[in-house]
N, C-alpha and C positions, 0 to 999 in steps of 0.2 A: 504494500500500500504506500509506503514511504517513497519507493522508486517512482511510482505513478505520479504522486504529488510533485516530486522533484522534477520529473520530466515535463509535467504540465506547467509549472512555474518557469522552467527554462524556455519552453516554447512561447509562453506569454511574453517573456523578456525579449526574445528574438523578434517577435512580431511587433512589439511596441517600440523597439529600438533599431529596426532594420535599416533605416537610412543612415544612422550614425555608424552602425556596424559595417555597412557597405563602404562608407567613406573611409573608415579606418583600414579596411582591407585594401582599398585602392591606394591609400597613402603608403602603406607598407610595401605594396607591389611597386610603386613608383620609386621608393628608396632602393629596393633591390635592383631595379632596372638602371637607375642613375649610377649606383655605386659598383654594381657587378656586371652590368650589361646583359642581364638575364631578363627576358620578357616572359613572365609566367602568369597563369590564371589561378595559381594555387599558392597558398602560403607555405607549402612544403617545397623547399628549394634544394634540389640536388646539385652540388658543385663538384664537378669532376676534378679529382686530384691525380688519380692514376697510380699512386704509390702508397702501399699499405703503411709503411713506416712514416711517411710524411703526413698522412692523414691523421695518424695518432699524435704526431708532434703538434699539428695545428689545433687539434682538439684540446691538447694539454695547455697550449698557449692561451686559448680562449677560456678554458676552465679557470686558470690562474687569475684571469681578469674578471671572473664572475659570470661567464656566459657558458651555457651548456648547449653543445651541438653534438649530433651523432657522427661517429667515425665509422662508416660502413665499408667493410672490406670483403674480399673474396672469402668464401664462395657465395656470400649473400648477393653481391653484385659482381659484374664482369670486371669493372675497374673501380678502384677505391674512390669514394665520394665523402664529402662533408654534407650532412643533411641538416640544413638550416630550416627551422620552423619559425617563421616570422609571425608569431601569435599576435593577436590584436591588443594584448595587454602590455606589450613591450613598448617602452618609451622610444620615441623617434630618435633621440640622441643615442640611445643604446644600440638601436638597429643600425644607425649610421656607423657607430664605432665597430660593431661586429663586422659589418661589410668592409670597412676600411682595413681591418686586420686581415680578413680573409683575402682581400685583393692583394695586399702586400705579400702574404704568405704564399698565395697561389703563384705569384710572379717569381718567387724564390726557388721554385721547383727545378 
């Protein structure tokens, strides 16, 4: 019963705030595009790194700065990626910082 009530309240929130939620999603996608040159329709952004060791190094660098990203390696994917999830509750400044770090690290491969 609790799960049903929680789902109902969540749906109500989404319906009542859909414009604001869409604007935040669009804003985050624009930050991703501007900083990483990735045009996406999803807030789950795979960033190809191609090196299992490097992907773990990048994850560690971001973790030390307080950001959590996925370091997805073989055999889960063909080529190692950083999985960035640009959730709508992340501050724009933080998303810009994560993107900046990712871009610098990606270029150091």
